[in-house]
C-alpha positions in Angstrom: 11.4 -7.4 -24.2 9.3 -9.2 -26.9 5.6 -8.6 -27.7 4.6 -11.7 -25.7 6.2 -10.3 -22.6 4.3 -7.0 -23.0 1.0 -8.8 -23.4 1.7 -11.0 -20.3 2.5 -7.9 -18.3 -0.5 -5.9 -19.4 -2.8 -8.9 -18.7 -1.3 -9.5 -15.3 -1.6 -5.8 -14.4 -5.2 -5.6 -15.4 -6.3 -8.7 -13.5 -4.1 -7.8 -10.5 -5.6 -4.3 -10.3 -9.1 -5.6 -10.5 -8.9 -8.4 -7.9 -6.8 -6.2 -5.6 -9.6 -3.7 -5.4 -12.2 -6.4 -4.8 -10.6 -8.8 -2.3 -6.8 -8.7 -2.6 -4.5 -11.1 -4.4 -3.1 -8.9 -7.1 0.5 -9.9 -6.2 -0.2 -13.4 -7.4 -0.6 -12.1 -10.9 2.0 -9.3 -11.0 4.8 -11.3 -9.4 4.1 -14.3 -11.7 3.8 -12.1 -14.8 7.2 -10.4 -14.0 9.0 -13.7 -13.4 7.5 -15.1 -16.7 8.9 -11.9 -18.4 12.4 -12.8 -17.1 12.9 -10.9 -13.8 14.6 -12.6 -10.9 12.3 -13.2 -7.9 13.6 -10.3 -5.6 13.4 -7.8 -8.4 10.0 -9.1 -9.4 8.7 -8.7 -5.8 10.0 -5.1 -5.6 8.7 -4.2 -9.1 5.3 -5.8 -8.2 5.0 -3.3 -5.3 5.6 -0.5 -7.7 3.1 -1.8 -10.3 0.3 -2.1 -7.8 0.7 1.4 -6.4 -1.2 3.1 -9.2 -3.9 0.4 -9.0 -4.3 1.1 -5.3 -4.3 4.8 -5.9 -7.1 4.4 -8.4 -9.1 2.3 -5.9 -8.5 4.9 -3.1 -9.8 7.6 -5.5 -12.9 5.5 -6.1 -13.5 5.2 -2.4 -12.8 8.9 -1.6 -16.4 9.5 -0.2 -15.9 6.9 2.5 -12.3 8.0 3.2 -13.3 11.7 3.6 -16.2 10.8 5.8 -14.0 8.7 8.2 -10.6 10.2 7.7 -9.6 10.5 11.3 -10.5 6.9 12.1 -8.0 5.8 9.4 -5.0 7.7 10.8 -3.6 5.0 13.2 -4.1 2.3 10.6 -2.4 4.5 7.9 0.7 5.1 10.2 1.0 1.4 11.0 0.7 0.5 7.3 3.4 2.9 6.1 5.9 1.9 8.9 5.3 -1.8 8.3 5.8 -1.4 4.6 9.2 0.2 5.1 10.3 -2.4 7.5 9.2 -5.3 5.2 11.1 -3.8 2.2 14.2 -3.5 4.3 13.9 -7.2 5.3 13.5 -8.1 1.6 16.8 -6.2 0.7 18.8 -8.2 3.2 17.4 -11.6 2.2 19.7 -13.5 -0.1 18.2 -14.1 -3.6 18.6 -17.9 -3.4 16.8 -18.0 0.0 14.0 -15.7 -1.3 13.5 -17.9 -4.4 13.1 -21.0 -2.2 10.5 -19.1 0.0 8.3 -18.1 -2.9 6.2 -21.3 -3.1 5.7 -21.2 0.7 4.5 -17.6 0.5 2.1 -18.4 -2.4 0.8 -21.5 -0.7 0.2 -19.6 2.6 -1.6 -16.9 0.7 -3.8 -19.4 -1.2 -4.8 -21.1 2.1 -5.6 -17.7 3.6 -7.9 -16.9 0.7 -9.6 -20.3 0.9 -10.1 -19.8 4.7 -11.1 -16.2 4.4 -14.7 -16.5 5.4 -13.9 -18.7 8.4 -11.1 -16.3 9.4 -13.5 -13.3 9.3 -16.2 -15.2 11.3 -13.5 -15.9 13.9 -12.6 -12.3 14.0 -16.3 -11.3 14.4 -16.7 -13.7 17.3 -13.5 -12.2 18.9 -14.8 -8.7 18.5 -18.1 -9.6 20.1 -16.7 -11.5 23.0 -16.7 -10.1 26.5 -13.6 -8.1 27.4 -12.9 -7.2 23.7 -12.8 -3.4 24.4 -9.2 -3.3 23.2 -10.0 -4.9 19.9 -9.2 -1.7 18.0 -5.7 -1.7 19.4 -5.4 -5.4 18.6 -6.5 -4.7 15.0 -4.0 -1.9 14.6 -1.2 -4.1 15.9 -2.3 -6.9 13.6 -2.3 -4.4 10.7 1.3 -3.5 11.5 2.4 -7.1 11.3 0.5 -7.6 8.1 2.2 -4.5 6.7 5.6 -5.9 7.3 4.6 -9.0 5.3 3.1 -6.7 2.6 6.4 -4.8 2.2 8.3 -8.0 2.0 6.2 -9.9 -0.4 2.5 -9.2 -0.1 0.6 -12.1 -1.7 -2.5 -12.7 0.3 -2.1 -9.6 2.5 -5.5 -8.3 1.4 -7.4 -11.1 3.1 -5.4 -10.7 6.3 -6.0 -7.0 6.2 -9.7 -7.5 5.9 -9.6 -9.5 9.1 -7.4 -7.0 10.9 -9.5 -4.1 9.8 -12.7 -5.8 10.7 -11.3 -6.4 14.1 -10.4 -2.8 14.4 -13.3 -1.1 12.8 -16.3 -3.4 12.7 -18.2 -5.2 9.9 -19.2 -2.4 7.4 -17.7 -4.1 4.3 -17.3 -0.9 2.2 -15.8 1.0 5.1 -13.4 -1.8 5.7 -12.6 -2.3 2.0 -11.9 1.4 1.6 -9.5 1.1 4.6 -7.9 -1.9 3.0 -7.2 -0.1 -0.3 -5.9 2.9 1.6 -3.6 0.8 3.8 -2.4 -1.3 0.8 -1.4 2.0 -1.0 0.5 3.2 2.1 2.2 -0.2 2.6 3.5 -0.2 -1.0 4.4 3.5 -0.9 6.4 2.9 2.2 8.1 -0.1 0.8 9.0 1.8 -2.4 11.3 4.2 -0.5 14.1 1.7 0.3 13.4 -0.3 -2.8 13.9 2.7 -5.1 17.0 3.7 -3.1 18.4 0.2 -3.5 17.8 0.4 -7.3 16.3 -3.1 -7.7 13.0 -2.1 -9.3 12.8 -2.8 -13.0 11.1 0.4 -14.2 10.5 -0.6 -17.8 8.1 -3.5 -16.9 6.7 -1.2 -14.2 5.6 1.4 -16.7 4.4 -1.2 -19.2 1.8 -2.2 -16.7 1.3 0.8 -14.5 0.7 3.2 -17.4 -2.8 1.9 -17.7 -3.6 -1.7 -17.0 -3.2 -1.9 -13.2 -4.7 1.5 -12.6 -7.7 0.8 -14.9 -8.2 -2.6 -13.1 -8.0 -0.9 -9.7 -10.8 1.6 -10.7 -13.0 -1.1 -12.3 -12.5 -3.4 -9.3 -14.4 -1.1 -6.9 -17.4 -1.1 -9.2 -17.3 -4.8 -9.7 -17.0 -5.3 -5.9 -20.5 -3.9 -5.6 -21.9 -6.4 -8.2 -19.9 -9.7 -8.2 -20.3 -12.0 -5.1 -17.0 -12.1 -3.1 -17.2 -15.9 -3.1 -16.8 -15.9 -6.9 -13.7 -13.7 -6.7 -12.3 -15.7 -3.8 -12.7 -19.0 -5.7 -11.0 -17.6 -8.8 -8.0 -16.3 -6.8 -7.7 -19.6 -4.8 -7.6 -21.7 -8.1 -5.0 -19.3 -9.6 -3.0 -19.3 -6.4 -2.9 -23.1 -6.2 -1.7 -23.3 -9.8 1.0 -20.7 -9.3 2.1 -22.4 -6.0 2.6 -25.6 -7.9 4.4 -23.8 -10.8 6.9 -22.1 -8.5 7.4 -25.2 -6.3 8.4 -27.2 -9.4 10.8 -24.5 -10.4 12.4 -24.0 -6.9 
């Protein structure tokens, strides 16, 4: 690995950790950085999950007051997230490498559209939660979180914005409560996914430690503070532009 690769990976980890803590979208940057450093797509997706785990751990630590205060409310969401992460990783392991490579631009494009449509998606969720007969909305939110977790264990780009919608449906519109839940669930999705990925031996640990030793974790910690200061619309616009460029890049390479 040359110095340029190390710099790419550190930069990708720092940006990914920061945006993941604020609104999601870190996989855009870690996955792309790893493929630029020479990893094949399936290994890059698996390694990306490992890289973002310390970042999410740092974000969860920063949100500990909220998590301690509402711990029991998080339990069903936590179980759904861990189980979905394991299932998603198992699906990744049985997907042929050539098929996964052809799917990458579609995943990235889907995630980019989700980020662009995020405010409308959340407003639709708010209307659903407020509608008559929505007493089972928490169950629906937990079920939605399980489905999102399968996707997160498989690839994960854009899962943050879908999780915000699922968690808002399940728990209401307290942003910091929901964002704390999002970071906790993201940690459990990736921790669950790591079990079969580690057993399968497809994670590239050298790039993982290059980034996770500091950059992604630092970014995850800083992102919580920045989430309280920078408008979410600014972060969303930045991720959408980056996602569109990366989608085009991988579409041309597919």
